[in-house]
TIRO-263711 format. One record per residue (C-alpha): residue in one letter; x, z, y. Coordinates in Angstrom, 2 decimals, decimal comma. Example, Ala and Ser with C-alpha at 12.3 -4.5 7.8 and 13.67 -1.06 7.14 Angstrom:
2
+---------+---------+---------+---------+
| residuo |      c1 |      c3 |      c2 |
+---------+---------+---------+---------+
|       A |   12,30 |    7,80 |   -4,50 |
|       S |   13,67 |    7,14 |   -1,06 |
+---------+---------+---------+---------+
! end
This chain:
468
+---------+---------+---------+---------+
| residuo |      c1 |      c3 |      c2 |
+---------+---------+---------+---------+
|       M |    6,04 |  -78,63 |   -6,71 |
|       T |    2,91 |  -79,71 |   -5,00 |
|       Q |    1,91 |  -78,46 |   -1,54 |
|       K |   -1,11 |  -76,70 |   -3,04 |
|       A |    1,04 |  -74,75 |   -5,51 |
|       T |    3,43 |  -73,75 |   -2,70 |
|       L |    0,59 |  -72,37 |   -0,58 |
|       V |   -0,70 |  -70,36 |   -3,54 |
|       L |    2,73 |  -68,81 |   -4,13 |
|       L |    3,09 |  -67,95 |   -0,44 |
|       A |   -0,33 |  -66,28 |   -0,44 |
|       L |    0,58 |  -64,22 |   -3,50 |
|       A |    3,86 |  -63,17 |   -1,84 |
|       V |    2,05 |  -62,05 |    1,33 |
|       I |   -0,46 |  -60,08 |   -0,71 |
|       T |    2,34 |  -58,42 |   -2,73 |
|       I |    4,27 |  -57,45 |    0,41 |
|       F |    1,10 |  -56,06 |    2,00 |
|       A |    0,37 |  -53,97 |   -1,12 |
|       L |    3,94 |  -52,57 |   -1,18 |
|       V |    3,72 |  -51,63 |    2,51 |
|       C |    0,45 |  -49,81 |    1,87 |
|       V |    1,98 |  -47,89 |   -1,04 |
|       L |    5,03 |  -46,87 |    1,03 |
|       L |    2,88 |  -45,74 |    3,96 |
|       A |    0,66 |  -43,74 |    1,66 |
|       S |    3,73 |  -42,12 |    0,04 |
|       K |    5,21 |  -41,20 |    3,44 |
|       S |    1,91 |  -39,74 |    4,64 |
|       G |    1,63 |  -37,62 |    1,50 |
|       A |    5,17 |  -36,31 |    1,86 |
|       G |    5,02 |  -35,16 |    5,44 |
|       G |    2,34 |  -36,92 |    7,42 |
|       E |   -0,68 |  -35,23 |    8,88 |
|       A |   -3,16 |  -37,54 |    7,17 |
|       S |   -2,51 |  -36,09 |    3,71 |
|       Q |   -3,37 |  -32,49 |    2,85 |
|       P |   -1,46 |  -30,66 |    0,08 |
|       R |   -3,48 |  -30,25 |   -3,06 |
|       H |   -3,97 |  -26,75 |   -4,44 |
|       C |   -4,27 |  -26,04 |   -8,12 |
|       P |   -7,03 |  -23,61 |   -9,00 |
|       S |   -5,89 |  -20,07 |   -9,83 |
|       I |   -6,15 |  -19,62 |  -13,58 |
|       Y |   -5,52 |  -16,12 |  -14,98 |
|       P |   -4,05 |  -15,63 |  -18,44 |
|       N |   -7,16 |  -13,95 |  -19,82 |
|       G |   -9,69 |  -15,68 |  -17,60 |
|       R |  -10,93 |  -12,40 |  -16,11 |
|       P |  -10,75 |  -11,46 |  -12,42 |
|       W |   -8,91 |   -8,40 |  -11,16 |
|       K |  -10,69 |   -5,17 |  -11,92 |
|       H |   -9,99 |   -1,79 |  -10,36 |
|       S |  -11,33 |    1,36 |  -11,96 |
|       S |  -12,37 |    4,20 |   -9,69 |
|       Q |  -11,45 |    6,56 |  -12,53 |
|       S |   -7,73 |    6,23 |  -11,76 |
|       Q |   -8,29 |    7,63 |   -8,26 |
|       I |   -7,62 |   11,06 |   -9,80 |
|       F |   -3,89 |   10,21 |   -9,55 |
|       A |   -3,93 |    9,04 |   -5,91 |
|       D |   -1,72 |   10,95 |   -3,47 |
|       L |   -3,49 |   13,06 |   -0,87 |
|       S |   -4,81 |   11,26 |    2,18 |
|       P |   -4,06 |   12,45 |    5,75 |
|       E |   -7,62 |   13,81 |    5,93 |
|       E |   -7,16 |   15,81 |    2,72 |
|       L |   -3,77 |   17,15 |    3,85 |
|       T |   -5,30 |   18,26 |    7,15 |
|       A |   -8,21 |   19,95 |    5,35 |
|       V |   -5,81 |   21,89 |    3,11 |
|       M |   -3,67 |   22,99 |    6,06 |
|       D |   -6,73 |   24,14 |    8,00 |
|       F |   -7,97 |   26,08 |    4,98 |
|       L |   -4,58 |   27,78 |    4,44 |
|       T |   -4,36 |   28,69 |    8,11 |
|       K |   -7,73 |   30,46 |    7,92 |
|       K |   -6,97 |   32,20 |    4,61 |
|       L |   -3,38 |   33,27 |    5,31 |
|       G |   -4,09 |   34,54 |    8,82 |
|       P |   -2,61 |   34,12 |   12,27 |
|       G |    0,87 |   35,12 |   11,10 |
|       L |    1,45 |   31,65 |    9,63 |
|       V |    4,22 |   29,85 |   11,54 |
|       D |    4,97 |   26,12 |   11,69 |
|       A |    7,79 |   25,55 |    9,19 |
|       A |    9,60 |   23,38 |   11,77 |
|       Q |   10,12 |   26,54 |   13,86 |
|       A |   10,04 |   29,25 |   11,20 |
|       Q |   12,74 |   31,90 |   10,87 |
|       P |   13,54 |   33,29 |    7,39 |
|       S |   11,44 |   36,37 |    8,22 |
|       D |    8,30 |   34,28 |    8,93 |
|       N |    5,47 |   33,08 |    6,72 |
|       C |    5,15 |   29,28 |    6,62 |
|       V |    3,78 |   26,42 |    4,51 |
|       F |    6,70 |   24,47 |    3,12 |
|       S |    4,80 |   21,61 |    1,46 |
|       V |    1,39 |   20,35 |    0,40 |
|       E |    0,90 |   17,63 |   -2,22 |
|       L |   -1,42 |   16,56 |   -5,00 |
|       Q |   -1,94 |   19,03 |   -7,83 |
|       L |   -2,02 |   16,69 |  -10,81 |
|       P |   -4,96 |   17,25 |  -13,15 |
|       S |   -4,28 |   18,45 |  -16,67 |
|       K |   -3,74 |   15,63 |  -19,14 |
|       A |   -6,63 |   16,79 |  -21,33 |
|       A |   -9,09 |   16,77 |  -18,43 |
|       A |   -7,80 |   13,42 |  -17,18 |
|       L |   -8,12 |   11,74 |  -20,60 |
|       A |  -11,60 |   13,18 |  -21,10 |
|       H |  -12,58 |   11,46 |  -17,85 |
|       L |  -10,68 |    8,20 |  -18,43 |
|       D |  -11,50 |    7,63 |  -22,09 |
|       R |  -14,69 |    9,53 |  -22,88 |
|       G |  -16,63 |    9,28 |  -19,64 |
|       G |  -16,36 |   12,97 |  -18,84 |
|       P |  -16,64 |   14,30 |  -15,29 |
|       P |  -13,62 |   13,76 |  -13,05 |
|       P |  -11,35 |   16,82 |  -12,83 |
|       A |  -11,49 |   18,72 |   -9,56 |
|       R |   -9,25 |   17,17 |   -6,95 |
|       E |   -6,78 |   19,86 |   -5,84 |
|       A |   -3,67 |   20,34 |   -3,76 |
|       L |   -0,53 |   22,35 |   -4,52 |
|       A |    0,91 |   24,26 |   -1,55 |
|       I |    4,31 |   25,95 |   -1,55 |
|       V |    4,36 |   28,86 |    0,87 |
|       F |    7,34 |   30,93 |    2,03 |
|       F |    6,30 |   34,55 |    2,58 |
|       G |    9,29 |   35,88 |    4,51 |
|       G |    7,13 |   38,30 |    6,46 |
|       Q |    5,88 |   40,27 |    3,46 |
|       R |    7,30 |   43,61 |    2,37 |
|       Q |    8,74 |   41,84 |   -0,66 |
|       P |    9,60 |   38,30 |    0,58 |
|       N |    8,77 |   35,64 |   -1,99 |
|       V |    7,90 |   31,99 |   -2,61 |
|       S |    4,36 |   31,35 |   -3,84 |
|       E |    2,62 |   28,28 |   -5,24 |
|       L |   -1,06 |   28,07 |   -4,34 |
|       V |   -3,65 |   25,63 |   -5,69 |
|       V |   -6,32 |   24,72 |   -3,12 |
|       G |   -9,55 |   22,90 |   -3,93 |
|       P |  -11,84 |   21,17 |   -4,38 |
|       L |  -11,00 |   18,35 |   -2,02 |
|       P |  -11,95 |   17,01 |    0,44 |
|       H |  -13,74 |   20,30 |    1,32 |
|       P |  -11,64 |   23,20 |   -0,05 |
|       S |  -13,37 |   26,47 |   -0,79 |
|       Y |  -10,98 |   28,32 |   -3,10 |
|       M |   -7,30 |   29,18 |   -3,45 |
|       R |   -5,52 |   30,60 |   -6,48 |
|       D |   -1,92 |   31,70 |   -7,01 |
|       V |   -0,26 |   29,80 |   -9,87 |
|       T |    3,32 |   31,02 |   -9,34 |
|       E |    3,50 |   33,08 |  -12,52 |
|       E |    1,64 |   30,39 |  -14,47 |
|       H |    4,22 |   27,78 |  -13,43 |
|       H |    7,39 |   29,90 |  -13,47 |
|       G |    6,70 |   32,87 |  -15,72 |
|       G |    6,97 |   35,37 |  -12,89 |
|       P |    7,39 |   35,75 |   -9,13 |
|       L |    9,90 |   33,52 |   -7,36 |
|       P |   12,64 |   35,44 |   -5,51 |
|       Y |   12,95 |   34,50 |   -1,86 |
|       Y |   16,64 |   33,57 |   -2,07 |
|       R |   15,72 |   30,62 |   -4,33 |
|       R |   13,71 |   28,80 |   -1,66 |
|       P |   14,89 |   25,37 |   -0,45 |
|       V |   16,65 |   25,29 |    2,91 |
|       L |   14,40 |   24,36 |    5,82 |
|       E |   15,61 |   21,98 |    8,50 |
|       R |   15,24 |   24,91 |   10,91 |
|       E |   17,65 |   26,92 |    8,76 |
|       Y |   20,22 |   24,11 |    8,82 |
|       L |   19,97 |   24,01 |   12,61 |
|       D |   20,50 |   27,78 |   12,81 |
|       I |   23,53 |   27,52 |   10,51 |
|       D |   25,00 |   24,79 |   12,71 |
|       Q |   24,41 |   26,93 |   15,78 |
|       M |   26,20 |   29,82 |   14,12 |
|       I |   29,16 |   27,66 |   13,07 |
|       F |   29,65 |   25,73 |   16,31 |
|       D |   28,70 |   28,36 |   18,88 |
|       R |   29,87 |   31,58 |   17,24 |
|       E |   32,53 |   30,81 |   14,65 |
|       L |   34,54 |   27,68 |   15,49 |
|       P |   35,66 |   28,99 |   18,92 |
|       K |   37,60 |   31,65 |   16,97 |
|       A |   39,92 |   28,88 |   15,73 |
|       A |   39,91 |   26,72 |   18,86 |
|       G |   43,71 |   26,39 |   19,00 |
|       L |   43,99 |   24,99 |   15,49 |
|       L |   40,97 |   22,72 |   15,95 |
|       H |   42,29 |   21,31 |   19,23 |
|       H |   45,59 |   20,56 |   17,52 |
|       C |   44,27 |   18,99 |   14,32 |
|       C |   40,86 |   17,62 |   15,09 |
|       F |   40,41 |   16,82 |   18,80 |
|       Y |   37,97 |   19,75 |   18,99 |
|       K |   35,35 |   19,51 |   21,73 |
|       R |   33,18 |   22,61 |   21,91 |
|       Q |   30,62 |   21,05 |   24,22 |
|       G |   30,85 |   17,48 |   22,96 |
|       R |   30,29 |   18,37 |   19,31 |
|       N |   32,54 |   15,71 |   17,81 |
|       L |   32,23 |   17,44 |   14,42 |
|       V |   29,27 |   17,74 |   12,03 |
|       T |   28,62 |   19,79 |    8,90 |
|       M |   27,51 |   18,68 |    5,45 |
|       T |   25,84 |   20,98 |    2,96 |
|       T |   26,66 |   21,46 |   -0,73 |
|       A |   24,88 |   22,95 |   -3,74 |
|       P |   24,48 |   25,21 |   -5,66 |
|       R |   24,26 |   28,00 |   -3,12 |
|       G |   26,20 |   30,61 |   -5,04 |
|       L |   27,68 |   31,36 |   -8,43 |
|       Q |   25,39 |   34,16 |   -9,59 |
|       S |   21,76 |   35,19 |   -9,38 |
|       G |   20,89 |   36,58 |   -5,97 |
|       D |   23,42 |   34,51 |   -4,02 |
|       R |   22,46 |   32,39 |   -1,03 |
|       A |   25,87 |   31,29 |    0,19 |
|       T |   26,74 |   27,64 |    0,84 |
|       W |   30,02 |   25,82 |    1,38 |
|       F |   29,79 |   23,57 |    4,44 |
|       G |   32,41 |   20,88 |    5,02 |
|       L |   33,26 |   19,68 |    8,53 |
|       Y |   33,53 |   15,97 |    9,31 |
|       Y |   34,06 |   13,74 |   12,32 |
|       K |   30,82 |   12,61 |   13,90 |
|       L |   31,24 |    8,83 |   14,02 |
|       S |   28,53 |    6,38 |   14,94 |
|       G |   28,01 |    3,51 |   12,52 |
|       A |   30,15 |    4,96 |    9,74 |
|       G |   29,51 |    7,43 |    6,93 |
|       I |   30,75 |   10,89 |    7,87 |
|       F |   31,75 |   11,42 |    4,23 |
|       L |   34,83 |    9,27 |    4,76 |
|       H |   36,10 |   11,45 |    7,59 |
|       P |   36,61 |   15,08 |    6,52 |
|       V |   38,90 |   17,18 |    8,71 |
|       G |   39,94 |   19,47 |    5,86 |
|       L |   38,06 |   22,57 |    7,02 |
|       E |   35,31 |   24,13 |    4,89 |
|       L |   33,33 |   27,33 |    5,46 |
|       L |   31,43 |   29,49 |    2,97 |
|       V |   28,34 |   30,70 |    4,86 |
|       D |   26,30 |   33,64 |    3,56 |
|       H |   22,79 |   32,99 |    4,91 |
|       K |   20,75 |   35,30 |    2,70 |
|       A |   19,80 |   37,76 |    5,44 |
|       L |   16,37 |   37,34 |    7,03 |
|       D |   17,94 |   37,63 |   10,49 |
|       P |   20,34 |   34,75 |   11,33 |
|       A |   22,32 |   37,15 |   13,51 |
|       H |   23,48 |   38,82 |   10,28 |
|       W |   24,78 |   35,66 |    8,63 |
|       T |   28,53 |   35,68 |    8,00 |
|       I |   31,46 |   33,49 |    7,01 |
|       Q |   32,62 |   34,77 |    3,63 |
|       K |   35,59 |   32,46 |    3,13 |
|       V |   37,51 |   29,70 |    4,91 |
|       F |   39,33 |   26,79 |    3,27 |
|       Y |   41,76 |   24,63 |    5,23 |
|       Q |   44,14 |   21,99 |    3,88 |
|       G |   44,50 |   23,47 |    0,40 |
|       R |   44,57 |   27,20 |    1,28 |
|       Y |   41,94 |   29,93 |    1,49 |
|       Y |   41,56 |   32,40 |    4,36 |
|       D |   39,32 |   35,43 |    4,81 |
|       S |   38,08 |   34,32 |    8,21 |
|       L |   38,59 |   31,84 |   11,03 |
|       V |   40,30 |   34,63 |   12,97 |
|       Q |   42,91 |   34,95 |   10,22 |
|       L |   43,35 |   31,16 |   10,12 |
|       E |   43,93 |   31,05 |   13,88 |
|       E |   46,41 |   33,94 |   13,76 |
|       Q |   48,47 |   32,26 |   11,04 |
|       F |   48,33 |   28,99 |   12,96 |
|       E |   49,69 |   30,70 |   16,08 |
|       A |   52,43 |   32,20 |   13,92 |
|       G |   53,41 |   28,77 |   12,62 |
|       L |   52,32 |   29,54 |    9,06 |
|       V |   49,68 |   26,84 |    8,72 |
|       N |   50,56 |   23,34 |    7,59 |
|       V |   48,47 |   21,41 |   10,11 |
|       V |   47,62 |   17,83 |    9,22 |
|       L |   46,57 |   15,74 |   12,20 |
|       V |   43,40 |   13,87 |   11,25 |
|       P |   42,89 |   10,97 |   13,67 |
|       D |   39,47 |    9,97 |   14,94 |
|       N |   40,61 |    6,95 |   16,95 |
|       G |   40,04 |    4,10 |   14,53 |
|       T |   42,58 |    4,60 |   11,75 |
|       G |   40,16 |    6,22 |    9,31 |
|       A |   38,87 |    4,79 |    6,08 |
|       S |   35,84 |    3,03 |    7,49 |
|       W |   37,98 |    0,77 |    9,64 |
|       S |   40,04 |   -0,31 |    6,64 |
|       L |   36,99 |   -1,84 |    5,02 |
|       K |   36,13 |   -5,50 |    5,49 |
|       S |   35,06 |   -6,17 |    9,05 |
|       P |   31,46 |   -7,26 |    9,64 |
|       V |   31,02 |  -11,00 |    9,56 |
|       A |   28,29 |  -13,23 |   10,92 |
|       P |   25,55 |  -13,89 |    8,36 |
|       G |   25,76 |  -17,20 |    6,58 |
|       A |   22,94 |  -19,37 |    5,32 |
|       A |   19,73 |  -17,53 |    4,55 |
|       P |   19,33 |  -16,57 |    0,87 |
|       P |   16,57 |  -18,05 |   -1,30 |
|       L |   13,07 |  -16,70 |   -0,75 |
|       Q |   10,39 |  -15,96 |   -3,30 |
|       F |    6,85 |  -17,26 |   -2,94 |
|       Y |    3,59 |  -17,43 |   -4,87 |
|       P |    2,51 |  -21,11 |   -5,14 |
|       Q |   -1,08 |  -20,11 |   -6,03 |
|       G |   -1,13 |  -16,73 |   -4,31 |
|       P |   -0,26 |  -13,38 |   -5,93 |
|       R |   -1,54 |  -12,82 |   -9,46 |
|       F |   -1,97 |   -9,09 |   -8,86 |
|       N |   -3,93 |   -6,93 |   -6,46 |
|       V |   -3,22 |   -3,55 |   -4,86 |
|       Q |   -6,01 |   -1,28 |   -3,69 |
|       G |   -4,74 |    2,06 |   -2,42 |
|       S |   -2,53 |    3,39 |   -5,19 |
|       Q |   -3,94 |    1,15 |   -7,91 |
|       V |   -2,34 |   -2,06 |   -9,14 |
|       S |   -4,29 |   -4,55 |  -11,22 |
|       S |   -3,43 |   -7,92 |  -12,70 |
|       P |   -4,91 |   -9,98 |  -15,53 |
|       L |   -2,45 |   -8,27 |  -17,90 |
|       W |   -1,50 |   -4,93 |  -16,35 |
|       T |   -3,24 |   -2,04 |  -14,58 |
|       F |   -1,71 |    1,24 |  -13,42 |
|       S |   -1,74 |    3,81 |  -10,62 |
|       F |    1,29 |    4,98 |   -8,71 |
|       G |    2,21 |    7,90 |   -6,47 |
|       L |    5,12 |    9,83 |   -5,04 |
|       G |    5,91 |   13,47 |   -5,75 |
|       A |    7,50 |   15,24 |   -2,79 |
|       F |   10,19 |   16,64 |   -5,08 |
|       S |   10,08 |   14,60 |   -8,32 |
|       G |    9,83 |   11,10 |   -6,84 |
|       L |    8,03 |    7,99 |   -8,10 |
|       R |    5,40 |    8,39 |  -10,80 |
|       I |    3,13 |    5,84 |  -12,51 |
|       F |   -0,03 |    6,77 |  -14,43 |
|       D |   -2,51 |    5,25 |  -16,87 |
|       I |   -0,43 |    2,16 |  -17,61 |
|       R |   -2,48 |   -0,39 |  -19,53 |
|       F |   -1,68 |   -3,80 |  -20,98 |
|       Q |   -4,74 |   -6,00 |  -21,44 |
|       G |   -6,88 |   -2,88 |  -21,19 |
|       E |   -4,96 |   -0,86 |  -23,79 |
|       R |   -3,05 |    2,20 |  -22,55 |
|       V |    0,65 |    2,01 |  -23,37 |
|       A |    1,68 |    5,13 |  -21,43 |
|       Y |   -0,15 |    7,99 |  -19,75 |
|       E |    2,69 |    8,74 |  -17,34 |
|       V |    6,10 |    7,23 |  -16,57 |
|       S |    7,92 |    9,12 |  -13,84 |
|       V |   11,18 |   10,35 |  -12,47 |
|       Q |   11,71 |   14,02 |  -13,36 |
|       E |   15,13 |   14,86 |  -11,97 |
|       A |   18,40 |   13,36 |  -10,72 |
|       L |   21,75 |   15,11 |  -10,90 |
|       A |   24,93 |   14,18 |   -9,04 |
|       V |   28,13 |   15,95 |  -10,12 |
|       Y |   31,08 |   15,83 |   -7,74 |
|       G |   34,75 |   16,68 |   -8,09 |
|       G |   37,77 |   17,13 |   -5,87 |
|       N |   40,45 |   19,48 |   -4,64 |
|       S |   38,34 |   21,52 |   -2,23 |
|       P |   35,59 |   24,08 |   -2,95 |
|       A |   32,86 |   21,92 |   -1,44 |
|       A |   33,85 |   19,00 |   -3,68 |
|       M |   34,62 |   20,86 |   -6,89 |
|       L |   31,49 |   23,05 |   -6,84 |
|       T |   28,89 |   20,49 |   -5,78 |
|       H |   26,20 |   19,69 |   -8,33 |
|       Y |   23,29 |   18,18 |   -6,44 |
|       I |   19,98 |   18,64 |   -8,27 |
|       D |   17,92 |   16,25 |   -6,18 |
|       G |   14,55 |   17,74 |   -7,11 |
|       N |   15,51 |   20,83 |   -5,12 |
|       F |   16,11 |   18,75 |   -2,00 |
|       G |   13,09 |   16,52 |   -2,65 |
|       M |   13,31 |   12,94 |   -3,92 |
|       G |   10,04 |   12,08 |   -2,22 |
|       K |   10,92 |   14,13 |    0,85 |
|       Y |   14,06 |   12,09 |    1,49 |
|       S |   12,51 |    8,69 |    0,80 |
|       T |   13,16 |    5,98 |    3,36 |
|       P |   11,22 |    2,85 |    4,38 |
|       L |   11,88 |   -0,25 |    2,33 |
|       T |   13,57 |   -3,15 |    4,11 |
|       R |   11,69 |   -6,44 |    3,76 |
|       G |   13,80 |   -9,21 |    2,33 |
|       V |   16,44 |   -6,74 |    1,07 |
|       D |   14,79 |   -3,98 |   -0,98 |
|       C |   11,79 |   -6,17 |   -1,80 |
|       P |   10,74 |   -9,79 |   -1,18 |
|       Y |    8,95 |  -10,61 |    2,05 |
|       V |    5,85 |  -11,54 |    0,05 |
|       A |    5,65 |   -8,14 |   -1,66 |
|       T |    2,72 |   -5,85 |   -0,98 |
|       Y |    3,89 |   -2,76 |    0,94 |
|       V |    2,15 |    0,62 |    0,80 |
|       D |    2,59 |    3,66 |    3,05 |
|       W |    2,96 |    7,29 |    1,90 |
|       H |    1,27 |   10,23 |    3,61 |
|       F |    2,87 |   13,65 |    3,28 |
|       L |    2,95 |   17,18 |    4,68 |
|       L |    6,41 |   18,74 |    4,54 |
|       E |    7,87 |   21,40 |    6,84 |
|       S |    5,07 |   20,75 |    9,31 |
|       Q |    1,48 |   21,70 |   10,02 |
|       T |    0,35 |   18,10 |   10,47 |
|       P |    0,54 |   15,13 |    8,07 |
|       K |    3,07 |   12,37 |    8,63 |
|       T |    3,32 |    8,80 |    7,33 |
|       L |    6,29 |    6,99 |    5,82 |
|       R |    5,74 |    3,29 |    6,42 |
|       D |    6,52 |    0,83 |    3,60 |
|       A |    7,33 |    3,61 |    1,13 |
|       F |    6,41 |    1,44 |   -1,88 |
|       C |    6,34 |   -2,24 |   -2,64 |
|       V |    4,73 |   -4,19 |   -5,46 |
|       F |    5,59 |   -7,77 |   -6,39 |
|       E |    5,78 |  -10,15 |   -9,31 |
|       Q |    9,21 |  -11,58 |   -9,97 |
|       N |   10,22 |  -14,69 |  -11,88 |
|       Q |   13,36 |  -13,76 |  -13,82 |
|       G |   14,58 |  -17,37 |  -13,69 |
|       L |   15,02 |  -17,48 |  -17,47 |
|       P |   12,58 |  -18,50 |  -20,20 |
|       L |   11,18 |  -15,81 |  -22,44 |
|       R |   11,02 |  -18,51 |  -25,09 |
|       R |   11,52 |  -22,31 |  -25,14 |
|       H |   11,86 |  -25,19 |  -27,59 |
|       H |   12,48 |  -28,89 |  -27,09 |
|       S |   11,93 |  -31,13 |  -30,12 |
|       E |   13,16 |  -34,72 |  -30,43 |
|       F |   12,93 |  -35,02 |  -34,19 |
|       D |    9,96 |  -37,00 |  -35,45 |
|       S |    7,56 |  -35,14 |  -33,16 |
|       Y |    8,39 |  -34,93 |  -29,49 |
|       Y |    7,31 |  -31,91 |  -27,48 |
|       F |    8,48 |  -29,07 |  -25,26 |
|       G |    7,15 |  -25,52 |  -25,15 |
|       G |    8,34 |  -22,73 |  -22,90 |
|       L |    7,22 |  -19,47 |  -21,32 |
|       A |    8,65 |  -18,28 |  -18,02 |
|       E |    9,63 |  -14,59 |  -17,96 |
|       T |    7,98 |  -12,71 |  -15,13 |
|       V |    7,84 |   -8,99 |  -14,38 |
|       L |    5,54 |   -6,89 |  -12,22 |
|       V |    7,74 |   -4,59 |  -10,14 |
|       T |    7,06 |   -1,36 |   -8,22 |
|       V |    9,91 |   -0,21 |   -5,96 |
|       W |   10,58 |    3,07 |   -4,15 |
|       Q |   13,76 |    4,04 |   -2,31 |
|       R |   15,40 |    7,46 |   -2,08 |
|       E |   18,55 |    7,80 |    0,01 |
|       F |   21,25 |   10,39 |   -0,56 |
+---------+---------+---------+---------+
! end
């Protein structure tokens, strides 16, 4: 090989090496270097149209704090100075139990949504306890139009076919507190000897708590509730730690001083009163079972807490979310709907449309029933109808990364329950799009023609949480 040929080969080798080095450096910079910026694909929607919110669906939006305040101010003026804050109300008082959206009639709503008719009047539904009237009752009042109410009409008979007897009203938190005061301050000291022996009773320390049951009676007119007693333990469910004592409390009277214990149940036997139970205990006729509260209960037999391991996978939107939330309205290129929360019925979704076509006027929770069983009156009689307690009322904030992805859109809920001022539940709802991780359809062909076609399955999710 001549010297000239050798020099040419060396030059080609140097050029090749230099080119490879440039390629490697460029690859490294694109992977993690600062010189290369990640490229973003343009957002392309399935139907090519941007998000569109319709102001028409605002007729389903829950009441705002301003609207709730306006309704409460109006009721205070109309019902007079005898109206008491429900948080402090006695059974003999008049108080506003709840205020929420009065949903428009379906006919009026559809006339507005589909035929361009005027929007139905925006109204509120208030439930008022009239304990101070000659004939105590529960009334449902519609107040409107919002945001500046000027009228009020009674719809109790329209909704229920007649007046609502007072004994049917839900139990206020104030009433629960008064029942606890009666049990712990007036009644339990009558059986102090037994309670010291079985349950480490501390009158001042309150190491016991009560838990309610339902229904509150076995016949029309009753307002008597079995209350079970449990150890008050921090960081563990009280339900796992009953002490075996249950009390049937008659709390129908308008004056709490007249409430009574109708029956006592302890360790499989019934007694007429706590006094009788204590007398039989002193006589050695009660089979006392020592229920420990020092760490041998059921909660300690469960798996001990362990340090968290590696973080779980996280969801993300590579091109940003493909949906939008404005107030209570959700819109995406395929779906639009409005959502809300009934204080008693729970989550509800309205005017659900797919590619502009309505597929459902309303999809909502109506009721939830939990039937219990056991060998005590509290367990065997309990049938919780959650609408009576309030599925919206007992909603809890959603936990980011557990109930919903971190990237979800979270929405607050404003409510007025057992109070004269509105309150806000943070992160009451969340909305997110979820990739199911499985194809809705797919096909891979290697015969004659070569191609692959697949469609990822995604769902648009709305979440709300109600705790027992």
